[in-house]
Every structure is written in structure tokens, then in C-alpha cells.
Phi, psi and omega in degrees: 000316179302324180295316180297319180298314180298317179299317180298317180297319180297316180298313181297317179297318178297320178296319180296317179298316180297317179297317180297315179297320180295320179295319178297318179294321178297320178295320179296320180293321178296320178296317179298316181298318179296317180297320179298324180287308185297325186252017175285147175301339181278348180290129192283073175249349178079022182299333182296343182271359184240136181252356178060035180084353184295328180298318179293322179296322177293316181299329180273359178083012180282333178242113186235345184205181184298319182297317180290326176294315178302312183294324179297311181293319178300319179296320179296319184285330184263331182210027180226209183297327178296319177297313180300321178298322179293319178294317178297321178301311182298318180294319179293322178300312182294321178295321178294315180298327180272002183056039180262085183294326178295314178297322180295318179297322179294321177296319178298317178296321180294322179299320178290320181295330182280348178296124188278355180207167180298320182290322177297319179296315179297322181298306183293326179290315181294316179296319180295319179295316179295322179295317180301321179291313183292329183272009182306325178300340179263007178127136182295136179218141178287153177296144180202165174308149192310307182297329179289317180298315181292319180298320180300312182292321179298314181294319182293336182255014174073021177282128181302142183301315182302313180295321180295321179294318178299315181295321180293317178299318179297317180298320178300310181293318183298322180293320179291325176296320178298320177298316181296325178302322182276330189258323188297311352269160174251145172284161181299320180294322177294319180297320178295321178296320177299317178301316180296316183290338179275349183308307181296328178294313181294317180295318181293316181296317179296319178297319179291320182296331181298333183257014185268169168232179179296343177293344182268004177292148178154147181214155182221023178269071190294323181296327177294318179296319179295318179298320179297322178290318180293333180296335182299333180244010181290131177219135351284169178211155181258332189250163183276344177217000000 
């Protein structure tokens, strides 16, 4: 009898472990699916209409080929506006998870204050507002600057912070690569190569941002900020920023 009891316990324990693992895998797949939806180019936030100052940089001859586009985006993600967005995302995610509405509002205000030009401010505000409207099926959310808006919905839907940061970083880079395809111009094969070469940069930046606080905000991508300001008077132009 003791042998049978032990066997029964082992079987039940094994079933419980398997069930738990299956549930965990289902949650991971659901999180992945949501991120793919929210940060897809097809999600109606209008990101395709904004170049984040890249149009002015192309017009000035700073971006001429795949290598310069790659380096420009890498600089933004590691020490520019892209990095700040990742830090803000992490802070907003944690505030949402802690149900800290005051802290969340402060992160939103900081995100607007950090915009280095009128167009950058309009960009993050417009994208955030559009995202809040489009993401309504996953839960009502107030409009907020873009990284804050996405972080709120991700946290509210149980998407892990690390995965959300990677997806957000990828979306940031992918939109700028799409802009470069039209403006530099880059061929599709070149654009794909740039995406591949940026993978370690995006993964590293997202991993570092996961462990940050607002004290880690800061940027030194000055040419990007200057390009964003010059874009305000650029004529003719295709993009809103």
C-alpha cells in the first residue's frame, strides 16, 4: 500500500506540474500575441506619419545608406530619445502594476517635458492618444504619452515587462527603418539587414531598461534633437515630425 500511495502522489504531482507549465506557456503565448497586435504597423496609431526628425537628417545628408541609418537608430536606443522612452515605459509599467495613479501621472508629465521639440511632443502625445483609443478592447485607458500608454495596457493585461520592453524597442526601430526605406532610400534587403544588425542593440537596451528607475533618464543624441527642431521648418516634407 505505501508503494501505491507514493505512486499515486507522484502521478498527481506530475499532473499538477504539467498543468501549471501548460498554463504558464498559454499565458506567454497570449502575451506575445498581444504585443504583436499592439506594436504591429497595422495597429491604428498613425506611427507611419512621423519620422522622429529622421526626415530632416536625410535632407541634410546625414543619413545616406544602411550603415548610417543603423548607427542613427542605435544611438537613439542606447543614448537618445529611444532610451528615455524605454526608461519611461518601465516606470509607467511599475506604477500601473502598483496601482499608483499619482506616480503614473508624474511619469506622463515627465515624458512630455523630455520632448526636445514641439514636433517630438506632438508625436508622443498623438501616438499615445491614438493607442489608448485603439487598445480599448483590452481595457479602457486614459490618453498619455506613447510609451506610458503602451506600458499601462501591457501591465494591465499581464504582459511581462521584459517582453514588453523588447517589443517596444523593436517597434521604435522598425518605424524608423520604414521611414528610411522611403527617404534615403533603402532597398528592402538593406532594411532587413539593418533590422538584423540592430537585434543585439535592442535586446541589450531593453534588458538594461528593465532594471532602471527614473534616475537613469538622460540622452546625448544631440544631432537627432537638432534634426527634430529643424524639421519644424523643413519644406517640402512628407512626415509630421
